[in-house]
py3Dmol code that shows the C-alpha trace and the ligand (Angstrom):
import py3Dmol

protein = """\
ATOM      1  CA  MET A   1      59.727  95.666 120.914  1.00  0.00           C
ATOM      2  CA  SER A   2      62.643  94.082 119.056  1.00  0.00           C
ATOM      3  CA  GLU A   3      65.917  93.693 120.884  1.00  0.00           C
ATOM      4  CA  PHE A   4      67.613  95.410 117.916  1.00  0.00           C
ATOM      5  CA  VAL A   5      67.175  98.784 116.242  1.00  0.00           C
ATOM      6  CA  THR A   6      64.393  98.391 113.659  1.00  0.00           C
ATOM      7  CA  THR A   7      64.123  99.719 110.116  1.00  0.00           C
ATOM      8  CA  GLN A   8      61.097 101.660 111.367  1.00  0.00           C
ATOM      9  CA  GLN A   9      63.292 103.483 113.921  1.00  0.00           C
ATOM     10  CA  ILE A  10      65.920 104.210 111.292  1.00  0.00           C
ATOM     11  CA  GLY A  11      63.168 105.514 109.028  1.00  0.00           C
ATOM     12  CA  ASP A  12      61.839 107.765 111.821  1.00  0.00           C
ATOM     13  CA  ALA A  13      65.306 109.236 112.375  1.00  0.00           C
ATOM     14  CA  ALA A  14      65.828 109.783 108.630  1.00  0.00           C
ATOM     15  CA  ASP A  15      62.385 111.424 108.319  1.00  0.00           C
ATOM     16  CA  PHE A  16      63.298 113.812 111.131  1.00  0.00           C
ATOM     17  CA  VAL A  17      66.526 114.837 109.409  1.00  0.00           C
ATOM     18  CA  ARG A  18      64.743 115.270 106.048  1.00  0.00           C
ATOM     19  CA  ALA A  19      62.153 117.483 107.739  1.00  0.00           C
ATOM     20  CA  HIS A  20      64.886 119.760 109.127  1.00  0.00           C
ATOM     21  CA  THR A  21      66.969 120.408 106.044  1.00  0.00           C
ATOM     22  CA  SER A  22      66.324 121.096 102.398  1.00  0.00           C
ATOM     23  CA  HIS A  23      69.826 119.888 101.502  1.00  0.00           C
ATOM     24  CA  ARG A  24      70.166 116.448  99.941  1.00  0.00           C
ATOM     25  CA  PRO A  25      73.549 115.182 101.185  1.00  0.00           C
ATOM     26  CA  GLU A  26      75.650 112.929  98.954  1.00  0.00           C
ATOM     27  CA  VAL A  27      78.574 112.411 101.292  1.00  0.00           C
ATOM     28  CA  GLY A  28      78.543 111.547 104.993  1.00  0.00           C
ATOM     29  CA  LEU A  29      81.373 112.437 107.347  1.00  0.00           C
ATOM     30  CA  ILE A  30      81.810 111.071 110.836  1.00  0.00           C
ATOM     31  CA  LEU A  31      84.286 113.072 112.886  1.00  0.00           C
ATOM     32  CA  GLY A  32      86.459 111.817 115.711  1.00  0.00           C
ATOM     33  CA  SER A  33      87.759 113.369 118.924  1.00  0.00           C
ATOM     34  CA  GLY A  34      89.035 116.911 118.476  1.00  0.00           C
ATOM     35  CA  LEU A  35      88.297 116.892 114.729  1.00  0.00           C
ATOM     36  CA  GLY A  36      84.971 118.730 114.961  1.00  0.00           C
ATOM     37  CA  PRO A  37      86.246 121.980 113.360  1.00  0.00           C
ATOM     38  CA  LEU A  38      86.075 120.255 109.967  1.00  0.00           C
ATOM     39  CA  ALA A  39      82.348 120.978 110.063  1.00  0.00           C
ATOM     40  CA  ASP A  40      83.107 124.730 110.165  1.00  0.00           C
ATOM     41  CA  ALA A  41      84.158 124.478 106.502  1.00  0.00           C
ATOM     42  CA  ILE A  42      80.474 124.129 105.565  1.00  0.00           C
ATOM     43  CA  ASP A  43      78.865 127.351 104.375  1.00  0.00           C
ATOM     44  CA  SER A  44      75.595 128.354 106.152  1.00  0.00           C
ATOM     45  CA  PRO A  45      74.749 124.815 107.173  1.00  0.00           C
ATOM     46  CA  ASP A  46      71.568 123.414 108.633  1.00  0.00           C
ATOM     47  CA  VAL A  47      72.446 122.214 112.112  1.00  0.00           C
ATOM     48  CA  ILE A  48      70.476 119.532 113.938  1.00  0.00           C
ATOM     49  CA  ALA A  49      71.183 118.538 117.541  1.00  0.00           C
ATOM     50  CA  THR A  50      71.390 114.756 117.539  1.00  0.00           C
ATOM     51  CA  ALA A  51      69.620 114.795 120.929  1.00  0.00           C
ATOM     52  CA  ASP A  52      66.457 115.875 119.051  1.00  0.00           C
ATOM     53  CA  ILE A  53      66.560 113.024 116.520  1.00  0.00           C
ATOM     54  CA  PRO A  54      64.391 110.044 117.489  1.00  0.00           C
ATOM     55  CA  HIS A  55      66.313 106.882 118.463  1.00  0.00           C
ATOM     56  CA  TRP A  56      69.689 108.582 118.003  1.00  0.00           C
ATOM     57  CA  PRO A  57      72.270 107.469 120.603  1.00  0.00           C
ATOM     58  CA  ALA A  58      73.368 110.468 122.680  1.00  0.00           C
ATOM     59  CA  SER A  59      77.084 111.274 122.689  1.00  0.00           C
ATOM     60  CA  THR A  60      78.480 111.645 126.204  1.00  0.00           C
ATOM     61  CA  VAL A  61      82.189 112.226 125.549  1.00  0.00           C
ATOM     62  CA  GLN A  62      84.065 115.492 126.013  1.00  0.00           C
ATOM     63  CA  GLY A  63      85.113 116.798 122.585  1.00  0.00           C
ATOM     64  CA  HIS A  64      82.129 115.105 120.890  1.00  0.00           C
ATOM     65  CA  THR A  65      79.252 117.621 120.586  1.00  0.00           C
ATOM     66  CA  GLY A  66      76.336 115.724 119.109  1.00  0.00           C
ATOM     67  CA  ARG A  67      75.337 117.649 115.975  1.00  0.00           C
ATOM     68  CA  LEU A  68      74.570 117.027 112.339  1.00  0.00           C
ATOM     69  CA  VAL A  69      75.914 119.817 110.164  1.00  0.00           C
ATOM     70  CA  ILE A  70      74.456 119.682 106.657  1.00  0.00           C
ATOM     71  CA  GLY A  71      75.278 121.793 103.638  1.00  0.00           C
ATOM     72  CA  PRO A  72      77.598 122.498 100.723  1.00  0.00           C
ATOM     73  CA  LEU A  73      81.218 121.421 101.152  1.00  0.00           C
ATOM     74  CA  ALA A  74      83.920 121.428  98.475  1.00  0.00           C
ATOM     75  CA  GLY A  75      81.625 121.028  95.503  1.00  0.00           C
ATOM     76  CA  THR A  76      79.351 118.433  97.061  1.00  0.00           C
ATOM     77  CA  THR A  77      76.646 118.350  99.707  1.00  0.00           C
ATOM     78  CA  ALA A  78      77.784 116.862 102.980  1.00  0.00           C
ATOM     79  CA  LEU A  79      76.209 115.668 106.173  1.00  0.00           C
ATOM     80  CA  VAL A  80      78.754 115.859 108.969  1.00  0.00           C
ATOM     81  CA  LEU A  81      78.230 114.003 112.224  1.00  0.00           C
ATOM     82  CA  GLN A  82      80.093 115.788 114.979  1.00  0.00           C
ATOM     83  CA  GLY A  83      80.108 113.608 118.075  1.00  0.00           C
ATOM     84  CA  ARG A  84      79.770 109.958 117.222  1.00  0.00           C
ATOM     85  CA  THR A  85      78.788 107.509 119.899  1.00  0.00           C
ATOM     86  CA  HIS A  86      80.950 104.637 121.018  1.00  0.00           C
ATOM     87  CA  PHE A  87      80.287 101.133 122.255  1.00  0.00           C
ATOM     88  CA  TYR A  88      82.014 101.981 125.556  1.00  0.00           C
ATOM     89  CA  GLU A  89      79.294 104.531 126.295  1.00  0.00           C
ATOM     90  CA  GLY A  90      76.984 101.575 126.854  1.00  0.00           C
ATOM     91  CA  TYR A  91      75.057 101.380 123.578  1.00  0.00           C
ATOM     92  CA  GLY A  92      74.701  98.225 121.541  1.00  0.00           C
ATOM     93  CA  MET A  93      76.576  98.068 118.248  1.00  0.00           C
ATOM     94  CA  ASP A  94      73.272  98.451 116.372  1.00  0.00           C
ATOM     95  CA  ARG A  95      72.685 101.810 118.070  1.00  0.00           C
ATOM     96  CA  VAL A  96      76.281 102.947 117.615  1.00  0.00           C
ATOM     97  CA  THR A  97      75.888 102.369 113.869  1.00  0.00           C
ATOM     98  CA  LEU A  98      72.361 103.779 113.474  1.00  0.00           C
ATOM     99  CA  PRO A  99      73.779 107.033 112.017  1.00  0.00           C
ATOM    100  CA  VAL A 100      75.239 105.096 109.058  1.00  0.00           C
ATOM    101  CA  ARG A 101      71.882 103.576 108.182  1.00  0.00           C
ATOM    102  CA  VAL A 102      70.221 106.971 108.508  1.00  0.00           C
ATOM    103  CA  MET A 103      72.818 108.303 106.045  1.00  0.00           C
ATOM    104  CA  LEU A 104      71.917 105.453 103.690  1.00  0.00           C
ATOM    105  CA  GLU A 105      68.218 106.272 103.930  1.00  0.00           C
ATOM    106  CA  LEU A 106      69.083 109.878 103.056  1.00  0.00           C
ATOM    107  CA  GLY A 107      70.740 108.703  99.835  1.00  0.00           C
ATOM    108  CA  ILE A 108      74.375 109.102 100.868  1.00  0.00           C
ATOM    109  CA  GLN A 109      76.754 106.923  98.840  1.00  0.00           C
ATOM    110  CA  THR A 110      80.179 107.860 100.169  1.00  0.00           C
ATOM    111  CA  LEU A 111      81.260 107.839 103.796  1.00  0.00           C
ATOM    112  CA  ILE A 112      84.365 109.510 105.197  1.00  0.00           C
ATOM    113  CA  VAL A 113      85.224 108.436 108.732  1.00  0.00           C
ATOM    114  CA  THR A 114      87.865 110.072 110.871  1.00  0.00           C
ATOM    115  CA  ASN A 115      89.203 109.216 114.289  1.00  0.00           C
ATOM    116  CA  ALA A 116      92.044 109.783 116.691  1.00  0.00           C
ATOM    117  CA  SER A 117      94.296 106.829 117.372  1.00  0.00           C
ATOM    118  CA  GLY A 118      97.373 105.690 119.207  1.00  0.00           C
ATOM    119  CA  GLY A 119     100.338 105.027 116.928  1.00  0.00           C
ATOM    120  CA  LEU A 120     101.731 101.473 117.061  1.00  0.00           C
ATOM    121  CA  ASN A 121     103.991 101.647 114.019  1.00  0.00           C
ATOM    122  CA  PRO A 122     107.409 102.802 115.328  1.00  0.00           C
ATOM    123  CA  ASN A 123     107.822 105.147 112.339  1.00  0.00           C
ATOM    124  CA  TYR A 124     104.717 107.150 113.211  1.00  0.00           C
ATOM    125  CA  ARG A 125     104.773 110.531 114.955  1.00  0.00           C
ATOM    126  CA  PRO A 126     102.020 112.381 116.864  1.00  0.00           C
ATOM    127  CA  GLY A 127     100.032 114.478 114.412  1.00  0.00           C
ATOM    128  CA  ASP A 128     100.564 112.095 111.463  1.00  0.00           C
ATOM    129  CA  LEU A 129      97.516 111.338 109.343  1.00  0.00           C
ATOM    130  CA  MET A 130      97.034 107.677 108.458  1.00  0.00           C
ATOM    131  CA  LEU A 131      94.744 106.462 105.718  1.00  0.00           C
ATOM    132  CA  ILE A 132      93.095 103.302 106.936  1.00  0.00           C
ATOM    133  CA  ARG A 133      93.777 100.501 104.469  1.00  0.00           C
ATOM    134  CA  ASP A 134      92.217  97.774 106.591  1.00  0.00           C
ATOM    135  CA  HIS A 135      91.011  97.201 110.117  1.00  0.00           C
ATOM    136  CA  ILE A 136      90.964  94.518 112.777  1.00  0.00           C
ATOM    137  CA  ASN A 137      87.593  94.580 114.501  1.00  0.00           C
ATOM    138  CA  PHE A 138      88.438  92.900 117.800  1.00  0.00           C
ATOM    139  CA  PRO A 139      84.989  93.328 119.411  1.00  0.00           C
ATOM    140  CA  GLY A 140      83.439  92.175 116.127  1.00  0.00           C
ATOM    141  CA  MET A 141      85.614  89.079 115.924  1.00  0.00           C
ATOM    142  CA  ALA A 142      84.675  88.313 119.535  1.00  0.00           C
ATOM    143  CA  GLY A 143      80.901  88.463 118.889  1.00  0.00           C
ATOM    144  CA  ASN A 144      80.041  92.160 118.916  1.00  0.00           C
ATOM    145  CA  ASN A 145      79.754  92.607 115.165  1.00  0.00           C
ATOM    146  CA  PRO A 146      77.236  95.388 114.435  1.00  0.00           C
ATOM    147  CA  LEU A 147      75.474  93.062 111.956  1.00  0.00           C
ATOM    148  CA  ARG A 148      74.671  90.535 114.680  1.00  0.00           C
ATOM    149  CA  GLY A 149      70.937  89.883 114.819  1.00  0.00           C
ATOM    150  CA  PRO A 150      68.330  89.598 112.083  1.00  0.00           C
ATOM    151  CA  ASN A 151      69.793  90.560 108.705  1.00  0.00           C
ATOM    152  CA  GLU A 152      68.035  93.480 107.027  1.00  0.00           C
ATOM    153  CA  GLU A 153      68.066  92.385 103.369  1.00  0.00           C
ATOM    154  CA  ARG A 154      67.004  95.950 102.567  1.00  0.00           C
ATOM    155  CA  TYR A 155      70.554  97.034 103.365  1.00  0.00           C
ATOM    156  CA  GLY A 156      72.702  94.090 102.334  1.00  0.00           C
ATOM    157  CA  PRO A 157      73.425  90.357 102.505  1.00  0.00           C
ATOM    158  CA  ARG A 158      73.732  88.156 105.582  1.00  0.00           C
ATOM    159  CA  PHE A 159      77.426  87.470 104.915  1.00  0.00           C
ATOM    160  CA  PRO A 160      78.865  90.623 103.392  1.00  0.00           C
ATOM    161  CA  ASP A 161      82.263  90.687 101.714  1.00  0.00           C
ATOM    162  CA  MET A 162      84.943  92.704 103.538  1.00  0.00           C
ATOM    163  CA  THR A 163      87.940  92.207 101.242  1.00  0.00           C
ATOM    164  CA  GLN A 164      88.220  95.937 100.398  1.00  0.00           C
ATOM    165  CA  PRO A 165      86.639  97.765 103.325  1.00  0.00           C
ATOM    166  CA  TYR A 166      88.387 101.058 102.512  1.00  0.00           C
ATOM    167  CA  ASP A 167      88.007 102.107  98.879  1.00  0.00           C
ATOM    168  CA  PRO A 168      91.325 101.849  96.971  1.00  0.00           C
ATOM    169  CA  ALA A 169      90.459 104.636  94.495  1.00  0.00           C
ATOM    170  CA  LEU A 170      89.540 107.032  97.308  1.00  0.00           C
ATOM    171  CA  ARG A 171      92.785 106.196  99.091  1.00  0.00           C
ATOM    172  CA  ALA A 172      94.809 106.828  95.956  1.00  0.00           C
ATOM    173  CA  LEU A 173      93.031 110.152  95.486  1.00  0.00           C
ATOM    174  CA  ALA A 174      93.714 111.158  99.109  1.00  0.00           C
ATOM    175  CA  HIS A 175      97.425 110.398  98.635  1.00  0.00           C
ATOM    176  CA  ARG A 176      97.497 112.597  95.496  1.00  0.00           C
ATOM    177  CA  VAL A 177      95.694 115.450  97.235  1.00  0.00           C
ATOM    178  CA  ALA A 178      98.107 115.365 100.179  1.00  0.00           C
ATOM    179  CA  ALA A 179     101.210 115.081  97.970  1.00  0.00           C
ATOM    180  CA  GLU A 180     100.110 118.075  95.908  1.00  0.00           C
ATOM    181  CA  ALA A 181      99.564 120.036  99.141  1.00  0.00           C
ATOM    182  CA  GLY A 182     103.137 119.180 100.169  1.00  0.00           C
ATOM    183  CA  PHE A 183     102.756 116.501 102.824  1.00  0.00           C
ATOM    184  CA  ALA A 184     102.567 112.713 102.989  1.00  0.00           C
ATOM    185  CA  LEU A 185      99.905 110.461 104.416  1.00  0.00           C
ATOM    186  CA  ARG A 186     100.672 107.231 106.200  1.00  0.00           C
ATOM    187  CA  GLU A 187      98.643 104.188 105.277  1.00  0.00           C
ATOM    188  CA  GLY A 188      98.029 101.269 107.592  1.00  0.00           C
ATOM    189  CA  VAL A 189      95.901  98.883 109.573  1.00  0.00           C
ATOM    190  CA  TYR A 190      93.636 100.228 112.308  1.00  0.00           C
ATOM    191  CA  ALA A 191      92.960  97.983 115.297  1.00  0.00           C
ATOM    192  CA  TYR A 192      89.556  98.644 116.825  1.00  0.00           C
ATOM    193  CA  VAL A 193      89.318  97.947 120.541  1.00  0.00           C
ATOM    194  CA  ALA A 194      86.261  98.641 122.684  1.00  0.00           C
ATOM    195  CA  GLY A 195      87.914 100.863 125.327  1.00  0.00           C
ATOM    196  CA  PRO A 196      87.378 103.010 127.333  1.00  0.00           C
ATOM    197  CA  SER A 197      90.591 102.142 129.182  1.00  0.00           C
ATOM    198  CA  PHE A 198      93.669 102.762 127.077  1.00  0.00           C
ATOM    199  CA  GLU A 199      95.719  99.661 126.336  1.00  0.00           C
ATOM    200  CA  THR A 200      98.282  98.104 128.631  1.00  0.00           C
ATOM    201  CA  PRO A 201     101.868  97.759 127.332  1.00  0.00           C
ATOM    202  CA  ALA A 202     101.299  94.002 126.790  1.00  0.00           C
ATOM    203  CA  GLU A 203      98.105  94.695 124.822  1.00  0.00           C
ATOM    204  CA  LEU A 204      99.955  97.232 122.685  1.00  0.00           C
ATOM    205  CA  ARG A 205     102.792  94.789 121.939  1.00  0.00           C
ATOM    206  CA  PHE A 206     100.154  92.188 121.018  1.00  0.00           C
ATOM    207  CA  LEU A 207      98.501  94.626 118.596  1.00  0.00           C
ATOM    208  CA  GLN A 208     101.870  95.391 116.990  1.00  0.00           C
ATOM    209  CA  MET A 209     102.545  91.674 116.582  1.00  0.00           C
ATOM    210  CA  VAL A 210      99.289  91.051 114.727  1.00  0.00           C
ATOM    211  CA  GLY A 211     100.088  93.795 112.236  1.00  0.00           C
ATOM    212  CA  ALA A 212      98.228  96.860 113.478  1.00  0.00           C
ATOM    213  CA  ASP A 213      99.720 100.321 112.810  1.00  0.00           C
ATOM    214  CA  ALA A 214      97.323 102.304 114.992  1.00  0.00           C
ATOM    215  CA  VAL A 215      94.739 101.562 117.670  1.00  0.00           C
ATOM    216  CA  GLY A 216      91.500 103.317 118.504  1.00  0.00           C
ATOM    217  CA  MET A 217      88.019 102.985 119.957  1.00  0.00           C
ATOM    218  CA  SER A 218      85.751 103.669 116.996  1.00  0.00           C
ATOM    219  CA  THR A 219      85.210 103.456 113.243  1.00  0.00           C
ATOM    220  CA  ALA A 220      85.223  99.710 112.496  1.00  0.00           C
ATOM    221  CA  PRO A 221      81.545  99.205 113.480  1.00  0.00           C
ATOM    222  CA  GLU A 222      80.395 102.074 111.244  1.00  0.00           C
ATOM    223  CA  VAL A 223      82.539 100.823 108.377  1.00  0.00           C
ATOM    224  CA  VAL A 224      81.158  97.277 108.612  1.00  0.00           C
ATOM    225  CA  VAL A 225      77.599  98.611 108.427  1.00  0.00           C
ATOM    226  CA  ALA A 226      78.527 100.945 105.570  1.00  0.00           C
ATOM    227  CA  ARG A 227      80.199  98.157 103.553  1.00  0.00           C
ATOM    228  CA  HIS A 228      77.264  95.813 104.216  1.00  0.00           C
ATOM    229  CA  ALA A 229      75.172  98.309 102.269  1.00  0.00           C
ATOM    230  CA  GLY A 230      77.803  98.972  99.584  1.00  0.00           C
ATOM    231  CA  LEU A 231      78.791 102.509 100.628  1.00  0.00           C
ATOM    232  CA  ARG A 232      82.252 103.620  99.525  1.00  0.00           C
ATOM    233  CA  VAL A 233      84.417 104.378 102.525  1.00  0.00           C
ATOM    234  CA  LEU A 234      87.465 106.535 103.150  1.00  0.00           C
ATOM    235  CA  GLY A 235      88.975 106.324 106.632  1.00  0.00           C
ATOM    236  CA  ILE A 236      91.504 108.791 108.030  1.00  0.00           C
ATOM    237  CA  SER A 237      93.100 108.440 111.439  1.00  0.00           C
ATOM    238  CA  THR A 238      94.963 111.154 113.314  1.00  0.00           C
ATOM    239  CA  VAL A 239      97.813 109.647 115.273  1.00  0.00           C
ATOM    240  CA  ALA A 240      97.338 111.507 118.543  1.00  0.00           C
ATOM    241  CA  ASN A 241      99.834 109.743 120.781  1.00  0.00           C
ATOM    242  CA  LEU A 242     102.364 106.968 120.533  1.00  0.00           C
ATOM    243  CA  ALA A 243     101.900 103.543 122.053  1.00  0.00           C
ATOM    244  CA  GLN A 244     103.831 103.162 125.297  1.00  0.00           C
ATOM    245  CA  THR A 245     104.922  99.576 124.738  1.00  0.00           C
ATOM    246  CA  ASP A 246     107.835  99.969 127.105  1.00  0.00           C
ATOM    247  CA  PRO A 247     106.740 102.858 129.311  1.00  0.00           C
ATOM    248  CA  THR A 248     108.986 105.153 131.278  1.00  0.00           C
ATOM    249  CA  PRO A 249     107.913 105.453 134.952  1.00  0.00           C
ATOM    250  CA  ASP A 250     106.004 108.710 134.371  1.00  0.00           C
ATOM    251  CA  ALA A 251     104.390 107.804 131.002  1.00  0.00           C
ATOM    252  CA  VAL A 252     100.624 108.343 130.773  1.00  0.00           C
ATOM    253  CA  VAL A 253      98.069 108.689 127.962  1.00  0.00           C
ATOM    254  CA  THR A 254      95.302 111.220 128.518  1.00  0.00           C
ATOM    255  CA  HIS A 255      92.162 112.182 126.619  1.00  0.00           C
ATOM    256  CA  GLN A 256      93.390 115.795 126.816  1.00  0.00           C
ATOM    257  CA  GLU A 257      96.558 114.879 124.886  1.00  0.00           C
ATOM    258  CA  VAL A 258      94.418 113.094 122.275  1.00  0.00           C
ATOM    259  CA  LEU A 259      92.233 116.195 121.817  1.00  0.00           C
ATOM    260  CA  GLU A 260      95.208 118.586 121.620  1.00  0.00           C
ATOM    261  CA  THR A 261      97.158 116.586 119.049  1.00  0.00           C
ATOM    262  CA  GLY A 262      93.975 115.934 117.097  1.00  0.00           C
ATOM    263  CA  ALA A 263      93.509 119.704 116.866  1.00  0.00           C
ATOM    264  CA  LEU A 264      97.057 120.151 115.464  1.00  0.00           C
ATOM    265  CA  ALA A 265      96.226 117.861 112.556  1.00  0.00           C
ATOM    266  CA  VAL A 266      92.889 119.514 111.720  1.00  0.00           C
ATOM    267  CA  PRO A 267      94.196 121.908 109.028  1.00  0.00           C
ATOM    268  CA  ARG A 268      95.790 119.023 107.075  1.00  0.00           C
ATOM    269  CA  LEU A 269      92.757 116.845 107.647  1.00  0.00           C
ATOM    270  CA  ILE A 270      90.536 119.583 106.206  1.00  0.00           C
ATOM    271  CA  GLN A 271      92.845 119.910 103.192  1.00  0.00           C
ATOM    272  CA  VAL A 272      92.685 116.193 102.491  1.00  0.00           C
ATOM    273  CA  VAL A 273      88.936 115.851 102.983  1.00  0.00           C
ATOM    274  CA  CYS A 274      88.069 118.958 100.945  1.00  0.00           C
ATOM    275  CA  GLY A 275      90.559 118.011  98.212  1.00  0.00           C
ATOM    276  CA  VAL A 276      89.057 114.528  97.948  1.00  0.00           C
ATOM    277  CA  LEU A 277      85.527 115.922  97.804  1.00  0.00           C
ATOM    278  CA  GLU A 278      86.442 118.463  95.111  1.00  0.00           C
ATOM    279  CA  ARG A 279      87.956 115.713  92.982  1.00  0.00           C
ATOM    280  CA  LEU A 280      85.583 112.824  93.781  1.00  0.00           C
ATOM    281  CA  SER A 281      84.975 112.254  90.067  1.00  0.00           C
ATOM    282  CA  GLU A 282      88.656 111.208  89.737  1.00  0.00           C
ATOM    283  CA  ALA A 283      87.931 108.244  92.005  1.00  0.00           C
ATOM    284  CA  GLY A 284      85.354 106.862  89.566  1.00  0.00           C
TER     285      GLY A 284
END
"""
ligand_1 = """\
10
HPA
N 94.446 103.919 122.268
C 93.162 103.772 121.924
N 92.430 104.745 121.430
C 93.022 105.926 121.230
C 94.362 106.142 121.561
C 95.121 105.079 122.102
O 96.316 105.206 122.415
N 94.648 107.434 121.239
C 93.506 107.964 120.722
N 92.518 107.060 120.723
"""
view = py3Dmol.view(width=600, height=400)
view.addModel(protein, "pdb")
view.setStyle({"model": 0}, {"cartoon": {"style": "trace"}})
view.addModel(ligand_1, "xyz")
view.setStyle({"model": 1}, {"stick": {}})
view.zoomTo()
view.show()
């Protein structure tokens, strides 16, 4: 057997999903820690436990139930992945990103990724929503790019362009939707680190110096695989906590805090995502 996930395995997973829903999703959503309630906005969805899907990497993190929720959402048909898997859970990057290729096989053309992050930009506050304009894929730059291994020409080229990883028209639309709903979105650079330990103060100062506005443990691998295949991507990060670059003696960052602040931002996140979906035609 190949060392890497094969197109056959991706096909098997896609066939399983097709066999368990009559919906034909156009938009894929991958939800981060504490952001699962977004899937509740789908009316009478088909729900598939990801544990039942062949070759799917099982999610092991608290706050990440592994489910696909498929059905009508804000004028489109969406497939929502609740409970993504992360590299730190022990999977290879090819397995972490298998869901994106399954989405592709299902005919999805637009991907919305959400995550929780730590704020590095000193102007940010917990609960802020940040549109991701660009990312720094530290594990990718160090050799763990999800496209490492044989290139599948079926999906895209060996050396894919990454000059506009996050679609400018979708970002502009998200800003309009938020402004009309009475709040502002941040926009910035997301630094992807492998985790699972949170960053040390020196690591956080380093990330600030290289121009990152927020740091988190997901998203970049999925976006690289999505862009390889030409999917349009919108990325939204919930700033769950602030970077402790100069910590007080009792400062700590906990997963619980990340989940709780993530939950506070869910109503605005739902407004932005649903508003963007309703007005997708405005983004060309
Ligand atoms: N660091 C990395 N990942 C995170 C953080 C953080 O501070 N908060 C939420 N996800």
